[in-house]
MIBALUM-892109 format. One record per atom (N, C-alpha, C, O): residue in three letters; residue number from 1; x, y, z. Coordinates in pm, 1 decimal. Layout:
(rec 'ALA' NUM (X Y Z))
...
REM end
This chain:
(rec 'MET' 1 (-5253.6 -2949.1 1228.4))
(rec 'MET' 1 (-5131.6 -2905.3 1162.3))
(rec 'MET' 1 (-5112.6 -2756.3 1192.8))
(rec 'MET' 1 (-5205.2 -2676.2 1180.4))
(rec 'THR' 2 (-4990.1 -2721.9 1233.0))
(rec 'THR' 2 (-4954.6 -2583.8 1262.2))
(rec 'THR' 2 (-4845.7 -2538.8 1165.5))
(rec 'THR' 2 (-4747.4 -2609.7 1143.7))
(rec 'VAL' 3 (-4864.4 -2419.4 1107.2))
(rec 'VAL' 3 (-4764.1 -2361.9 1017.1))
(rec 'VAL' 3 (-4706.6 -2238.5 1084.2))
(rec 'VAL' 3 (-4780.2 -2147.5 1122.5))
(rec 'THR' 4 (-4574.8 -2235.9 1098.1))
(rec 'THR' 4 (-4506.2 -2123.0 1159.1))
(rec 'THR' 4 (-4410.0 -2062.8 1057.8))
(rec 'THR' 4 (-4319.3 -2130.1 1008.7))
(rec 'VAL' 5 (-4431.1 -1934.7 1027.1))
(rec 'VAL' 5 (-4339.5 -1863.1 937.9))
(rec 'VAL' 5 (-4224.3 -1812.8 1023.2))
(rec 'VAL' 5 (-4245.3 -1751.7 1128.0))
(rec 'LYS' 6 (-4101.2 -1839.3 977.1))
(rec 'LYS' 6 (-3988.5 -1794.4 1058.8))
(rec 'LYS' 6 (-3864.2 -1768.2 974.8))
(rec 'LYS' 6 (-3853.1 -1811.7 860.2))
(rec 'ASN' 7 (-3773.1 -1696.8 1034.6))
(rec 'ASN' 7 (-3641.3 -1671.0 977.0))
(rec 'ASN' 7 (-3557.6 -1793.8 1011.2))
(rec 'ASN' 7 (-3504.5 -1803.7 1121.8))
(rec 'ILE' 8 (-3545.3 -1888.2 916.0))
(rec 'ILE' 8 (-3478.4 -2014.1 948.7))
(rec 'ILE' 8 (-3326.4 -2001.1 953.8))
(rec 'ILE' 8 (-3259.9 -2076.1 1025.4))
(rec 'ILE' 9 (-3271.4 -1906.6 878.3))
(rec 'ILE' 9 (-3128.6 -1873.8 891.0))
(rec 'ILE' 9 (-3119.6 -1722.0 908.2))
(rec 'ILE' 9 (-3126.8 -1648.2 809.9))
(rec 'PRO' 10 (-3104.1 -1675.0 1032.2))
(rec 'PRO' 10 (-3085.0 -1531.1 1052.3))
(rec 'PRO' 10 (-2959.5 -1484.6 979.4))
(rec 'PRO' 10 (-2864.8 -1561.8 964.5))
(rec 'ARG' 11 (-2957.3 -1360.1 934.1))
(rec 'ARG' 11 (-2843.8 -1306.7 857.8))
(rec 'ARG' 11 (-2712.0 -1334.3 928.6))
(rec 'ARG' 11 (-2693.9 -1303.2 1046.3))
(rec 'LYS' 12 (-2620.4 -1394.0 852.5))
(rec 'LYS' 12 (-2489.1 -1427.8 907.9))
(rec 'LYS' 12 (-2390.2 -1445.1 794.7))
(rec 'LYS' 12 (-2429.3 -1459.6 678.9))
(rec 'GLN' 13 (-2263.4 -1443.7 827.6))
(rec 'GLN' 13 (-2158.1 -1468.1 730.2))
(rec 'GLN' 13 (-2143.8 -1619.8 711.9))
(rec 'GLN' 13 (-2136.7 -1694.3 809.7))
(rec 'ALA' 14 (-2139.6 -1664.4 586.5))
(rec 'ALA' 14 (-2123.1 -1806.8 557.0))
(rec 'ALA' 14 (-1977.4 -1848.1 578.2))
(rec 'ALA' 14 (-1885.1 -1772.2 548.6))
(rec 'GLU' 15 (-1958.9 -1967.3 628.9))
(rec 'GLU' 15 (-1826.5 -2020.6 656.7))
(rec 'GLU' 15 (-1763.6 -2077.8 530.0))
(rec 'GLU' 15 (-1833.7 -2114.2 435.6))
(rec 'ASN' 16 (-1630.2 -2085.2 529.3))
(rec 'ASN' 16 (-1559.2 -2142.2 414.0))
(rec 'ASN' 16 (-1526.7 -2290.8 435.8))
(rec 'ASN' 16 (-1434.0 -2344.3 375.0))
(rec 'VAL' 17 (-1603.2 -2355.4 521.9))
(rec 'VAL' 17 (-1603.4 -2500.7 539.3))
(rec 'VAL' 17 (-1750.2 -2543.6 536.6))
(rec 'VAL' 17 (-1838.3 -2465.3 571.9))
(rec 'GLN' 18 (-1776.5 -2667.2 495.2))
(rec 'GLN' 18 (-1914.3 -2716.5 489.6))
(rec 'GLN' 18 (-1975.9 -2704.4 628.2))
(rec 'GLN' 18 (-1924.0 -2761.5 724.2))
(rec 'THR' 19 (-2087.7 -2629.6 639.9))
(rec 'THR' 19 (-2145.8 -2598.3 770.1))
(rec 'THR' 19 (-2296.9 -2613.3 767.0))
(rec 'THR' 19 (-2362.8 -2563.3 675.9))
(rec 'THR' 20 (-2352.2 -2682.4 867.1))
(rec 'THR' 20 (-2497.4 -2692.5 881.6))
(rec 'THR' 20 (-2550.1 -2558.1 929.6))
(rec 'THR' 20 (-2505.0 -2505.1 1031.2))
(rec 'GLN' 21 (-2647.2 -2503.0 854.7))
(rec 'GLN' 21 (-2703.2 -2371.9 888.1))
(rec 'GLN' 21 (-2840.9 -2381.9 953.2))
(rec 'GLN' 21 (-2879.9 -2293.9 1030.0))
(rec 'TYR' 22 (-2914.9 -2489.4 922.7))
(rec 'TYR' 22 (-3050.2 -2505.3 975.7))
(rec 'TYR' 22 (-3085.6 -2653.0 971.0))
(rec 'TYR' 22 (-3050.9 -2722.7 875.7))
(rec 'THR' 23 (-3155.3 -2701.1 1074.6))
(rec 'THR' 23 (-3205.8 -2837.8 1077.3))
(rec 'THR' 23 (-3355.2 -2834.7 1104.5))
(rec 'THR' 23 (-3400.6 -2764.8 1195.0))
(rec 'ALA' 24 (-3431.7 -2910.1 1026.6))
(rec 'ALA' 24 (-3577.4 -2920.3 1044.3))
(rec 'ALA' 24 (-3603.7 -3017.6 1158.8))
(rec 'ALA' 24 (-3618.6 -3137.7 1136.4))
(rec 'THR' 25 (-3609.3 -2966.6 1280.0))
(rec 'THR' 25 (-3625.7 -3048.9 1399.5))
(rec 'THR' 25 (-3774.7 -3070.9 1426.9))
(rec 'THR' 25 (-3847.9 -2975.3 1452.3))
(rec 'ASN' 26 (-3819.5 -3196.1 1421.8))
(rec 'ASN' 26 (-3959.1 -3232.7 1450.1))
(rec 'ASN' 26 (-4061.0 -3159.1 1364.1))
(rec 'ASN' 26 (-4172.7 -3132.9 1408.8))
(rec 'CYS' 27 (-4023.5 -3125.9 1241.5))
(rec 'CYS' 27 (-4115.0 -3055.1 1152.1))
(rec 'CYS' 27 (-4071.1 -3075.2 1007.4))
(rec 'CYS' 27 (-3958.7 -3117.4 980.0))
(rec 'LYS' 28 (-4162.3 -3044.1 915.7))
(rec 'LYS' 28 (-4125.0 -3027.6 775.9))
(rec 'LYS' 28 (-4101.0 -2879.3 757.5))
(rec 'LYS' 28 (-4166.5 -2797.4 821.9))
(rec 'THR' 29 (-4007.9 -2843.5 670.4))
(rec 'THR' 29 (-3979.8 -2702.1 646.2))
(rec 'THR' 29 (-3980.1 -2676.2 496.7))
(rec 'THR' 29 (-3918.8 -2749.7 419.4))
(rec 'ILE' 30 (-4049.9 -2570.7 456.9))
(rec 'ILE' 30 (-4050.6 -2525.0 318.3))
(rec 'ILE' 30 (-3968.0 -2396.9 313.3))
(rec 'ILE' 30 (-3992.3 -2304.0 390.3))
(rec 'ILE' 31 (-3870.6 -2391.8 222.9))
(rec 'ILE' 31 (-3787.2 -2272.5 206.5))
(rec 'ILE' 31 (-3861.1 -2174.0 116.2))
(rec 'ILE' 31 (-3893.9 -2206.3 2.0))
(rec 'ASP' 32 (-3886.9 -2054.6 167.5))
(rec 'ASP' 32 (-3957.4 -1952.2 90.0))
(rec 'ASP' 32 (-3863.7 -1850.4 26.2))
(rec 'ASP' 32 (-3892.3 -1799.4 -82.1))
(rec 'LYS' 33 (-3753.0 -1820.8 91.7))
(rec 'LYS' 33 (-3658.0 -1720.8 40.8))
(rec 'LYS' 33 (-3521.0 -1756.2 94.9))
(rec 'LYS' 33 (-3506.1 -1793.9 211.2))
(rec 'PHE' 34 (-3420.5 -1743.6 8.3))
(rec 'PHE' 34 (-3281.9 -1768.1 49.4))
(rec 'PHE' 34 (-3196.2 -1669.9 -28.6))
(rec 'PHE' 34 (-3195.9 -1672.3 -151.7))
(rec 'THR' 35 (-3123.9 -1583.9 41.0))
(rec 'THR' 35 (-3039.1 -1486.0 -26.8))
(rec 'THR' 35 (-2893.6 -1500.5 15.3))
(rec 'THR' 35 (-2861.8 -1538.4 128.1))
(rec 'VAL' 36 (-2806.7 -1468.8 -80.2))
(rec 'VAL' 36 (-2662.2 -1467.0 -57.2))
(rec 'VAL' 36 (-2612.2 -1333.4 -109.5))
(rec 'VAL' 36 (-2631.6 -1301.7 -226.8))
(rec 'THR' 37 (-2548.3 -1255.0 -24.2))
(rec 'THR' 37 (-2496.5 -1124.2 -63.0))
(rec 'THR' 37 (-2345.5 -1122.1 -47.5))
(rec 'THR' 37 (-2292.0 -1152.7 59.1))
(rec 'ASN' 38 (-2277.6 -1085.3 -155.6))
(rec 'ASN' 38 (-2131.8 -1074.3 -153.0))
(rec 'ASN' 38 (-2096.4 -934.0 -104.7))
(rec 'ASN' 38 (-2130.6 -835.0 -169.4))
(rec 'THR' 39 (-2028.6 -925.9 7.8))
(rec 'THR' 39 (-1992.5 -796.9 67.8))
(rec 'THR' 39 (-1847.1 -758.6 40.0))
(rec 'THR' 39 (-1792.5 -668.9 104.1))
(rec 'THR' 40 (-1785.1 -827.4 -56.0))
(rec 'THR' 40 (-1644.7 -800.3 -87.0))
(rec 'THR' 40 (-1630.8 -734.5 -224.3))
(rec 'THR' 40 (-1729.7 -711.4 -293.9))
(rec 'ALA' 41 (-1507.5 -705.2 -261.4))
(rec 'ALA' 41 (-1478.5 -639.4 -389.6))
(rec 'ALA' 41 (-1450.4 -738.4 -502.4))
(rec 'ALA' 41 (-1424.0 -697.3 -615.4))
(rec 'GLY' 42 (-1455.6 -868.9 -472.8))
(rec 'GLY' 42 (-1429.7 -970.2 -576.0))
(rec 'GLY' 42 (-1534.6 -1080.1 -572.6))
(rec 'GLY' 42 (-1607.2 -1094.6 -474.3))
(rec 'ALA' 43 (-1542.4 -1157.2 -679.8))
(rec 'ALA' 43 (-1637.2 -1268.8 -686.3))
(rec 'ALA' 43 (-1600.0 -1377.3 -584.8))
(rec 'ALA' 43 (-1482.1 -1403.2 -560.2))
(rec 'VAL' 44 (-1702.7 -1440.3 -526.4))
(rec 'VAL' 44 (-1683.2 -1548.2 -428.7))
(rec 'VAL' 44 (-1783.0 -1659.2 -462.9))
(rec 'VAL' 44 (-1898.6 -1631.2 -494.6))
(rec 'THR' 45 (-1738.8 -1784.1 -456.4))
(rec 'THR' 45 (-1827.8 -1895.3 -486.9))
(rec 'THR' 45 (-1911.0 -1936.0 -365.8))
(rec 'THR' 45 (-1873.1 -1912.9 -251.0))
(rec 'PHE' 46 (-2026.7 -1997.9 -395.2))
(rec 'PHE' 46 (-2119.5 -2042.8 -291.1))
(rec 'PHE' 46 (-2183.4 -2173.3 -336.1))
(rec 'PHE' 46 (-2220.0 -2188.0 -452.7))
(rec 'ALA' 47 (-2196.9 -2268.1 -243.7))
(rec 'ALA' 47 (-2263.8 -2395.1 -270.8))
(rec 'ALA' 47 (-2358.7 -2426.6 -155.6))
(rec 'ALA' 47 (-2335.3 -2386.5 -41.6))
(rec 'CYS' 48 (-2467.1 -2499.6 -187.4))
(rec 'CYS' 48 (-2565.5 -2534.7 -85.0))
(rec 'CYS' 48 (-2617.5 -2676.1 -107.4))
(rec 'CYS' 48 (-2649.7 -2715.2 -219.6))
(rec 'ASN' 49 (-2624.9 -2752.0 1.9))
(rec 'ASN' 49 (-2678.8 -2887.5 0.9))
(rec 'ASN' 49 (-2805.9 -2891.3 84.4))
(rec 'ASN' 49 (-2815.1 -2825.5 188.1))
(rec 'LEU' 50 (-2904.2 -2969.0 38.6))
(rec 'LEU' 50 (-3022.7 -3000.8 118.2))
(rec 'LEU' 50 (-3011.7 -3148.9 150.3))
(rec 'LEU' 50 (-3024.9 -3234.4 62.7))
(rec 'VAL' 51 (-2987.4 -3177.3 276.8))
(rec 'VAL' 51 (-2944.9 -3311.0 318.2))
(rec 'VAL' 51 (-3055.2 -3379.8 398.1))
(rec 'VAL' 51 (-3111.0 -3321.2 490.9))
(rec 'ALA' 52 (-3086.5 -3504.3 362.0))
(rec 'ALA' 52 (-3186.0 -3582.9 435.0))
(rec 'ALA' 52 (-3130.2 -3628.0 569.2))
(rec 'ALA' 52 (-3008.9 -3640.2 586.9))
(rec 'SER' 53 (-3220.0 -3652.2 662.6))
(rec 'SER' 53 (-3181.9 -3699.9 795.2))
(rec 'SER' 53 (-3094.9 -3824.8 783.9))
(rec 'SER' 53 (-3127.1 -3916.8 708.7))
(rec 'GLY' 54 (-2985.6 -3827.7 858.0))
(rec 'GLY' 54 (-2896.7 -3942.5 860.3))
(rec 'GLY' 54 (-2793.0 -3944.6 749.4))
(rec 'GLY' 54 (-2707.5 -4033.1 746.8))
(rec 'GLU' 55 (-2799.2 -3848.5 657.3))
(rec 'GLU' 55 (-2701.7 -3841.3 549.1))
(rec 'GLU' 55 (-2600.9 -3730.5 576.9))
(rec 'GLU' 55 (-2615.2 -3654.1 672.4))
(rec 'ALA' 56 (-2499.2 -3723.2 492.2))
(rec 'ALA' 56 (-2397.6 -3618.2 501.1))
(rec 'ALA' 56 (-2401.6 -3535.7 373.1))
(rec 'ALA' 56 (-2443.9 -3585.1 268.5))
(rec 'ALA' 57 (-2358.0 -3410.9 380.7))
(rec 'ALA' 57 (-2351.3 -3325.3 262.6))
(rec 'ALA' 57 (-2256.3 -3386.9 161.2))
(rec 'ALA' 57 (-2145.3 -3427.6 195.6))
(rec 'GLY' 58 (-2300.4 -3393.6 35.7))
(rec 'GLY' 58 (-2218.7 -3450.4 -70.7))
(rec 'GLY' 58 (-2282.0 -3423.5 -206.4))
(rec 'GLY' 58 (-2381.8 -3352.1 -215.9))
(rec 'VAL' 59 (-2224.7 -3480.2 -310.1))
(rec 'VAL' 59 (-2272.4 -3452.6 -445.5))
(rec 'VAL' 59 (-2415.1 -3500.4 -468.3))
(rec 'VAL' 59 (-2484.4 -3445.1 -553.6))
(rec 'SER' 60 (-2461.4 -3601.5 -394.9))
(rec 'SER' 60 (-2596.4 -3654.3 -416.0))
(rec 'SER' 60 (-2705.9 -3561.2 -365.1))
(rec 'SER' 60 (-2822.1 -3577.4 -402.4))
(rec 'ASN' 61 (-2671.3 -3463.6 -280.5))
(rec 'ASN' 61 (-2772.5 -3370.6 -229.3))
(rec 'ASN' 61 (-2734.3 -3224.1 -252.4))
(rec 'ASN' 61 (-2786.7 -3134.2 -186.8))
(rec 'LEU' 62 (-2643.0 -3201.9 -345.9))
(rec 'LEU' 62 (-2601.1 -3066.9 -382.7))
(rec 'LEU' 62 (-2710.0 -3003.9 -470.0))
(rec 'LEU' 62 (-2743.6 -3057.4 -575.7))
(rec 'VAL' 63 (-2764.3 -2891.6 -426.2))
(rec 'VAL' 63 (-2872.7 -2825.2 -498.6))
(rec 'VAL' 63 (-2821.9 -2701.0 -571.2))
(rec 'VAL' 63 (-2867.2 -2669.3 -681.2))
(rec 'LEU' 64 (-2729.1 -2632.4 -509.7))
(rec 'LEU' 64 (-2669.2 -2512.0 -569.3))
(rec 'LEU' 64 (-2518.9 -2536.4 -572.8))
(rec 'LEU' 64 (-2452.6 -2535.5 -469.1))
(rec 'SER' 65 (-2466.1 -2558.1 -692.0))
(rec 'SER' 65 (-2328.6 -2603.6 -707.6))
(rec 'SER' 65 (-2232.6 -2490.1 -742.9))
(rec 'SER' 65 (-2234.4 -2438.6 -854.7))
(rec 'THR' 66 (-2151.5 -2453.0 -649.3))
(rec 'THR' 66 (-2041.8 -2359.0 -669.1))
(rec 'THR' 66 (-2077.3 -2242.9 -761.7))
(rec 'THR' 66 (-2013.7 -2223.6 -865.4))
(rec 'ARG' 67 (-2177.6 -2167.2 -724.1))
(rec 'ARG' 67 (-2221.6 -2050.5 -799.8))
(rec 'ARG' 67 (-2132.4 -1933.1 -764.7))
(rec 'ARG' 67 (-2107.5 -1906.9 -647.1))
(rec 'SER' 68 (-2084.2 -1862.3 -865.2))
(rec 'SER' 68 (-2002.1 -1743.8 -842.3))
(rec 'SER' 68 (-2094.3 -1625.6 -814.3))
(rec 'SER' 68 (-2180.9 -1592.4 -895.2))
(rec 'ILE' 69 (-2074.8 -1562.6 -698.7))
(rec 'ILE' 69 (-2152.8 -1444.5 -659.2))
(rec 'ILE' 69 (-2062.1 -1323.5 -682.3))
(rec 'ILE' 69 (-1957.1 -1310.7 -619.4))
(rec 'ALA' 70 (-2103.5 -1235.7 -772.5))
(rec 'ALA' 70 (-2021.5 -1120.0 -808.5))
(rec 'ALA' 70 (-2009.4 -1021.7 -692.4))
(rec 'ALA' 70 (-2092.7 -1021.2 -601.8))
(rec 'ALA' 71 (-1906.4 -939.6 -695.7))
(rec 'ALA' 71 (-1886.5 -836.3 -593.7))
(rec 'ALA' 71 (-2012.2 -750.1 -583.2))
(rec 'ALA' 71 (-2061.2 -699.0 -683.9))
(rec 'GLY' 72 (-2064.0 -733.9 -462.3))
(rec 'GLY' 72 (-2181.4 -650.3 -439.3))
(rec 'GLY' 72 (-2314.2 -713.4 -479.9))
(rec 'GLY' 72 (-2418.9 -652.4 -458.4))
(rec 'GLU' 73 (-2313.6 -832.9 -537.5))
(rec 'GLU' 73 (-2437.6 -897.4 -584.2))
(rec 'GLU' 73 (-2514.4 -960.8 -469.4))
(rec 'GLU' 73 (-2455.6 -1013.6 -374.9))
(rec 'THR' 74 (-2648.5 -954.6 -479.3))
(rec 'THR' 74 (-2735.5 -1034.3 -394.0))
(rec 'THR' 74 (-2804.3 -1135.5 -484.0))
(rec 'THR' 74 (-2877.1 -1098.1 -576.0))
(rec 'TYR' 75 (-2781.1 -1264.3 -457.6))
(rec 'TYR' 75 (-2838.9 -1372.7 -536.4))
(rec 'TYR' 75 (-2954.2 -1432.5 -457.0))
(rec 'TYR' 75 (-2938.8 -1460.6 -338.1))
(rec 'THR' 76 (-3070.4 -1452.7 -520.9))
(rec 'THR' 76 (-3190.8 -1497.1 -449.7))
(rec 'THR' 76 (-3213.7 -1648.2 -451.7))
(rec 'THR' 76 (-3316.7 -1694.5 -402.9))
(rec 'CYS' 77 (-3122.5 -1724.4 -505.6))
(rec 'CYS' 77 (-3122.8 -1871.2 -498.9))
(rec 'CYS' 77 (-3255.9 -1936.2 -539.1))
(rec 'CYS' 77 (-3319.0 -2002.3 -456.6))
(rec 'PRO' 78 (-3299.5 -1918.4 -664.7))
(rec 'PRO' 78 (-3425.2 -1981.1 -706.4))
(rec 'PRO' 78 (-3420.9 -2133.9 -697.7))
(rec 'PRO' 78 (-3525.8 -2198.0 -691.0))
(rec 'GLU' 79 (-3301.7 -2192.5 -697.8))
(rec 'GLU' 79 (-3286.6 -2337.8 -685.6))
(rec 'GLU' 79 (-3337.2 -2389.4 -550.1))
(rec 'GLU' 79 (-3374.3 -2506.1 -537.8))
(rec 'LEU' 80 (-3338.5 -2302.8 -449.5))
(rec 'LEU' 80 (-3375.6 -2344.0 -314.1))
(rec 'LEU' 80 (-3520.4 -2312.0 -279.0))
(rec 'LEU' 80 (-3580.1 -2379.6 -195.3))
(rec 'VAL' 81 (-3577.2 -2210.0 -342.1))
(rec 'VAL' 81 (-3713.2 -2166.5 -310.0))
(rec 'VAL' 81 (-3812.5 -2277.5 -344.7))
(rec 'VAL' 81 (-3811.9 -2331.0 -455.6))
(rec 'GLY' 82 (-3897.6 -2310.5 -247.6))
(rec 'GLY' 82 (-3998.3 -2414.3 -266.0))
(rec 'GLY' 82 (-3952.1 -2553.6 -228.2))
(rec 'GLY' 82 (-4032.9 -2646.3 -223.7))
(rec 'GLN' 83 (-3823.5 -2569.9 -200.8))
(rec 'GLN' 83 (-3772.2 -2700.8 -159.0))
(rec 'GLN' 83 (-3824.9 -2734.5 -19.2))
(rec 'GLN' 83 (-3848.3 -2645.6 62.6))
(rec 'VAL' 84 (-3842.9 -2863.1 6.3))
(rec 'VAL' 84 (-3897.0 -2910.1 134.1))
(rec 'VAL' 84 (-3793.8 -2996.1 205.4))
(rec 'VAL' 84 (-3734.1 -3086.2 146.4))
(rec 'LEU' 85 (-3774.1 -2966.8 332.3))
(rec 'LEU' 85 (-3690.0 -3050.2 419.4))
(rec 'LEU' 85 (-3782.1 -3133.9 506.6))
(rec 'LEU' 85 (-3870.7 -3080.4 573.3))
(rec 'GLU' 86 (-3761.4 -3264.3 506.3))
(rec 'GLU' 86 (-3836.0 -3353.2 594.6))
(rec 'GLU' 86 (-3774.4 -3343.9 734.8))
(rec 'GLU' 86 (-3663.0 -3293.8 749.4))
(rec 'PRO' 87 (-3845.7 -3391.8 838.6))
(rec 'PRO' 87 (-3790.5 -3386.0 973.9))
(rec 'PRO' 87 (-3648.9 -3446.3 979.6))
(rec 'PRO' 87 (-3623.9 -3555.4 928.5))
(rec 'GLY' 88 (-3559.0 -3372.9 1042.2))
(rec 'GLY' 88 (-3419.6 -3414.6 1054.2))
(rec 'GLY' 88 (-3332.6 -3373.8 937.6))
(rec 'GLY' 88 (-3210.2 -3384.0 945.5))
(rec 'GLY' 89 (-3393.9 -3327.2 827.9))
(rec 'GLY' 89 (-3317.3 -3279.3 713.8))
(rec 'GLY' 89 (-3253.0 -3144.8 746.5))
(rec 'GLY' 89 (-3297.8 -3073.7 836.5))
(rec 'PHE' 90 (-3147.3 -3110.6 672.2))
(rec 'PHE' 90 (-3079.7 -2985.8 704.7))
(rec 'PHE' 90 (-3022.2 -2916.2 581.8))
(rec 'PHE' 90 (-3002.3 -2976.2 476.2))
(rec 'ILE' 91 (-2996.6 -2786.9 600.6))
(rec 'ILE' 91 (-2932.5 -2702.2 499.1))
(rec 'ILE' 91 (-2786.5 -2688.8 537.0))
(rec 'ILE' 91 (-2753.8 -2651.6 649.7))
(rec 'SER' 92 (-2697.8 -2719.6 441.7))
(rec 'SER' 92 (-2553.8 -2706.2 464.3))
(rec 'SER' 92 (-2495.4 -2620.1 352.4))
(rec 'SER' 92 (-2529.8 -2637.7 235.5))
(rec 'THR' 93 (-2407.7 -2527.9 388.5))
(rec 'THR' 93 (-2351.5 -2436.3 288.7))
(rec 'THR' 93 (-2199.4 -2436.1 293.0))
(rec 'THR' 93 (-2136.7 -2480.4 389.2))
(rec 'LEU' 94 (-2142.6 -2384.0 183.9))
(rec 'LEU' 94 (-1997.5 -2370.7 171.8))
(rec 'LEU' 94 (-1967.0 -2244.9 91.3))
(rec 'LEU' 94 (-2005.9 -2234.0 -25.0))
(rec 'ALA' 95 (-1897.4 -2150.2 153.3))
(rec 'ALA' 95 (-1854.7 -2027.9 85.2))
(rec 'ALA' 95 (-1710.2 -2044.9 39.1))
(rec 'ALA' 95 (-1631.6 -2114.4 103.4))
(rec 'GLY' 96 (-1675.8 -1981.2 -72.6))
(rec 'GLY' 96 (-1540.7 -1989.5 -126.1))
(rec 'GLY' 96 (-1438.9 -1912.2 -44.2))
(rec 'GLY' 96 (-1318.5 -1933.8 -57.9))
(rec 'ALA' 97 (-1486.6 -1822.0 41.0))
(rec 'ALA' 97 (-1398.1 -1743.5 127.8))
(rec 'ALA' 97 (-1475.6 -1707.1 254.0))
(rec 'ALA' 97 (-1594.7 -1676.5 247.3))
(rec 'ALA' 98 (-1409.4 -1710.3 367.7))
(rec 'ALA' 98 (-1473.5 -1674.9 494.8))
(rec 'ALA' 98 (-1505.2 -1526.2 499.6))
(rec 'ALA' 98 (-1438.5 -1444.9 435.7))
(rec 'THR' 99 (-1607.0 -1492.5 575.5))
(rec 'THR' 99 (-1650.5 -1354.2 600.5))
(rec 'THR' 99 (-1665.8 -1272.2 472.7))
(rec 'THR' 99 (-1631.6 -1154.0 470.1))
(rec 'SER' 100 (-1716.9 -1334.3 367.2))
(rec 'SER' 100 (-1735.3 -1266.5 239.0))
(rec 'SER' 100 (-1879.7 -1266.1 192.1))
(rec 'SER' 100 (-1921.1 -1176.4 118.7))
(rec 'LEU' 101 (-1956.7 -1365.7 234.1))
(rec 'LEU' 101 (-2094.5 -1379.6 188.3))
(rec 'LEU' 101 (-2189.6 -1376.8 307.5))
(rec 'LEU' 101 (-2170.2 -1449.7 404.8))
(rec 'THR' 102 (-2291.7 -1293.1 299.6))
(rec 'THR' 102 (-2395.1 -1289.7 402.1))
(rec 'THR' 102 (-2513.1 -1371.0 351.2))
(rec 'THR' 102 (-2563.9 -1346.1 241.9))
(rec 'ILE' 103 (-2556.7 -1468.5 430.9))
(rec 'ILE' 103 (-2670.0 -1552.2 391.9))
(rec 'ILE' 103 (-2788.7 -1525.7 484.4))
(rec 'ILE' 103 (-2772.8 -1481.2 598.0))
(rec 'SER' 104 (-2907.3 -1554.2 432.6))
(rec 'SER' 104 (-3030.4 -1540.6 510.4))
(rec 'SER' 104 (-3136.6 -1625.9 443.6))
(rec 'SER' 104 (-3141.3 -1634.8 320.9))
(rec 'ALA' 105 (-3222.4 -1688.9 523.8))
(rec 'ALA' 105 (-3331.4 -1769.0 468.5))
(rec 'ALA' 105 (-3455.2 -1760.0 557.2))
(rec 'ALA' 105 (-3445.9 -1754.0 679.8))
(rec 'SER' 106 (-3570.4 -1759.3 492.5))
(rec 'SER' 106 (-3697.2 -1764.8 565.2))
(rec 'SER' 106 (-3777.6 -1881.4 508.9))
(rec 'SER' 106 (-3755.3 -1926.7 396.6))
(rec 'GLY' 107 (-3870.8 -1927.8 589.4))
(rec 'GLY' 107 (-3950.6 -2040.5 546.0))
(rec 'GLY' 107 (-4064.6 -2069.3 639.4))
(rec 'GLY' 107 (-4094.2 -1991.7 730.3))
(rec 'ARG' 108 (-4129.0 -2182.7 615.9))
(rec 'ARG' 108 (-4243.8 -2226.1 696.8))
(rec 'ARG' 108 (-4213.8 -2361.2 757.1))
(rec 'ARG' 108 (-4176.9 -2455.5 687.1))
(rec 'GLU' 109 (-4230.4 -2369.5 889.6))
(rec 'GLU' 109 (-4217.7 -2496.3 960.2))
(rec 'GLU' 109 (-4359.0 -2552.4 981.6))
(rec 'GLU' 109 (-4447.8 -2482.5 1030.5))
(rec 'ILE' 110 (-4377.9 -2678.6 944.5))
(rec 'ILE' 110 (-4508.7 -2741.3 953.7))
(rec 'ILE' 110 (-4501.1 -2856.4 1053.6))
(rec 'ILE' 110 (-4424.6 -2951.0 1034.7))
(rec 'THR' 111 (-4580.7 -2847.8 1159.6))
(rec 'THR' 111 (-4581.4 -2952.6 1262.5))
(rec 'THR' 111 (-4719.7 -3013.6 1275.1))
(rec 'THR' 111 (-4740.4 -3103.5 1356.5))
REM end
């Protein structure tokens, strides 16, 4: 068994459409840190799904449901820390406004 610590979602602006941000390809992945930073002057909502292989993002795999991120706030997403993605599982996010939220995640890939 090999454990690789990596930046699973490099810092980027979250899209305002449901978007796959990371897929656990041929490995299990444990999420260690996930941050969302609002870079605007107003509150913006954020949602995150942890989706099993072969499924689609929806209410059955919604882990962080439409959380309002205040202007200038960095939210550390305790709902996601420690979650495990099985091979083929993925992280999908949805921001309430484009180019408003910066996301980043680190974790461990286990092969």
